[in-house]
C-alpha positions as CSV (number, residue, x, y, z in Angstrom):
1,M,-27.8,-70.8,-24.8
2,T,-26.6,-69.0,-21.7
3,V,-28.7,-69.2,-18.7
4,G,-28.1,-66.4,-16.2
5,K,-29.8,-63.6,-14.3
6,Q,-32.9,-62.1,-15.8
7,S,-33.0,-58.7,-17.3
8,D,-35.3,-56.0,-15.9
9,A,-37.6,-56.4,-18.8
10,A,-37.9,-60.2,-18.1
11,N,-38.9,-59.4,-14.5
12,E,-42.1,-57.8,-15.5
13,T,-45.1,-60.1,-15.0
14,T,-48.2,-60.3,-17.2
15,S,-50.0,-58.0,-14.7
16,G,-47.4,-55.3,-15.2
17,T,-45.7,-55.6,-11.8
18,T,-42.0,-56.1,-11.5
19,T,-40.6,-59.1,-9.6
20,E,-37.1,-59.4,-8.1
21,P,-34.5,-60.9,-10.5
22,G,-34.3,-64.7,-10.1
23,P,-31.2,-66.8,-10.2
24,C,-32.1,-68.3,-13.5
25,S,-33.8,-66.9,-16.6
26,L,-35.8,-70.2,-17.1
27,V,-37.9,-69.9,-13.9
28,E,-40.5,-67.5,-15.2
29,P,-41.2,-69.3,-18.5
30,F,-41.5,-72.6,-16.7
31,E,-43.9,-71.0,-14.2
32,Q,-46.1,-69.9,-17.1
33,I,-46.2,-73.1,-19.0
34,G,-44.8,-75.6,-16.5
35,S,-47.9,-77.1,-14.8
36,K,-48.8,-80.6,-15.8
37,W,-52.1,-79.6,-17.4
38,R,-50.8,-76.6,-19.2
39,L,-48.1,-78.7,-20.8
40,V,-50.6,-81.4,-21.8
41,V,-53.0,-78.9,-23.3
42,L,-50.4,-76.9,-25.2
43,N,-48.8,-80.1,-26.6
44,D,-52.2,-81.4,-27.6
45,L,-53.1,-78.2,-29.4
46,L,-49.9,-78.4,-31.5
47,E,-52.0,-80.8,-33.6
48,G,-54.4,-77.9,-34.5
49,E,-57.7,-76.4,-33.4
50,K,-59.9,-78.6,-31.2
51,R,-63.3,-78.5,-29.6
52,F,-63.5,-78.4,-25.8
53,N,-64.9,-81.9,-25.5
54,V,-62.2,-83.3,-27.9
55,L,-59.5,-81.7,-25.7
56,K,-61.2,-83.1,-22.6
57,R,-61.1,-86.7,-24.0
58,S,-57.6,-86.4,-25.5
59,T,-56.0,-84.9,-22.4
60,G,-58.0,-86.8,-19.7
61,A,-58.5,-83.6,-17.8
62,S,-61.8,-82.9,-15.9
63,S,-64.1,-80.2,-17.3
64,R,-63.2,-77.9,-14.4
65,T,-59.5,-78.4,-14.8
66,L,-59.5,-78.0,-18.5
67,S,-61.7,-74.9,-18.3
68,R,-59.3,-73.3,-15.8
69,V,-56.2,-74.2,-17.8
70,L,-57.6,-72.9,-21.1
71,D,-58.7,-69.7,-19.4
72,D,-55.2,-69.3,-18.0
73,L,-53.5,-70.0,-21.3
74,E,-55.8,-67.6,-23.1
75,E,-55.1,-64.9,-20.6
76,M,-51.3,-65.4,-21.1
77,G,-51.7,-65.2,-24.9
78,F,-50.9,-68.9,-25.7
79,V,-54.4,-70.0,-26.7
80,T,-57.3,-68.4,-28.6
81,R,-60.9,-69.3,-28.2
82,R,-63.5,-69.3,-31.0
83,L,-67.2,-69.7,-30.4
84,E,-69.3,-71.4,-33.1
85,E,-72.9,-70.4,-32.4
86,D,-74.6,-72.7,-34.9
87,A,-76.5,-75.5,-33.5
88,P,-75.0,-77.2,-31.5
89,V,-73.0,-74.4,-29.9
90,A,-69.3,-75.3,-29.8
91,T,-66.1,-73.7,-28.4
92,Y,-62.9,-74.3,-30.3
93,Y,-59.4,-73.6,-29.0
94,S,-56.2,-73.2,-31.0
95,L,-52.7,-71.9,-30.3
96,T,-51.7,-68.3,-31.0
97,D,-48.4,-67.5,-32.7
98,K,-46.9,-67.3,-29.2
99,G,-48.3,-70.8,-28.4
100,E,-47.1,-72.3,-31.7
101,S,-43.6,-70.9,-31.0
102,L,-43.3,-73.5,-28.3
103,A,-43.3,-76.4,-30.8
104,P,-39.5,-76.6,-31.1
105,M,-39.2,-76.6,-27.3
106,F,-41.7,-79.5,-27.1
107,A,-39.8,-81.4,-29.8
108,S,-36.4,-80.9,-28.1
109,I,-37.8,-82.0,-24.7
110,E,-39.4,-85.1,-26.3
111,E,-36.1,-85.9,-28.0
112,W,-34.2,-85.5,-24.8
113,A,-36.7,-87.6,-22.9
114,M,-36.5,-90.4,-25.4
115,E,-32.7,-90.5,-25.0
116,W,-32.4,-90.0,-21.3
117,L,-35.6,-91.1,-19.6
118,D,-35.4,-94.8,-20.4
119,A,-38.0,-96.8,-18.5
120,D,-35.5,-99.6,-18.0
121,D,-33.2,-97.5,-15.8
């Protein structure tokens, strides 16, 4: 994989505005998914669809943080929300195809971390 300057198409943001080319094509993708809570939620949803409260317990995020992160991920097209209106009302979240496409990246980073981020160092 060659990492270099971004193409003009890569410089268009989700709002449709164009940004200046960055020195590295990895900056924008990491800005979209790179926050601690976004990574935690995306990784957790790789296991499949989950209710909000299940995600809250499994990630350790506060309700406010989780709600904000899920809204952001939904807006960017990584997550989809499904409302179950039967009693009790429940909101379910799952990855879109775009979100699921991150699975190999998570696996590669986990493999790299197991090899290089030894706690004994």
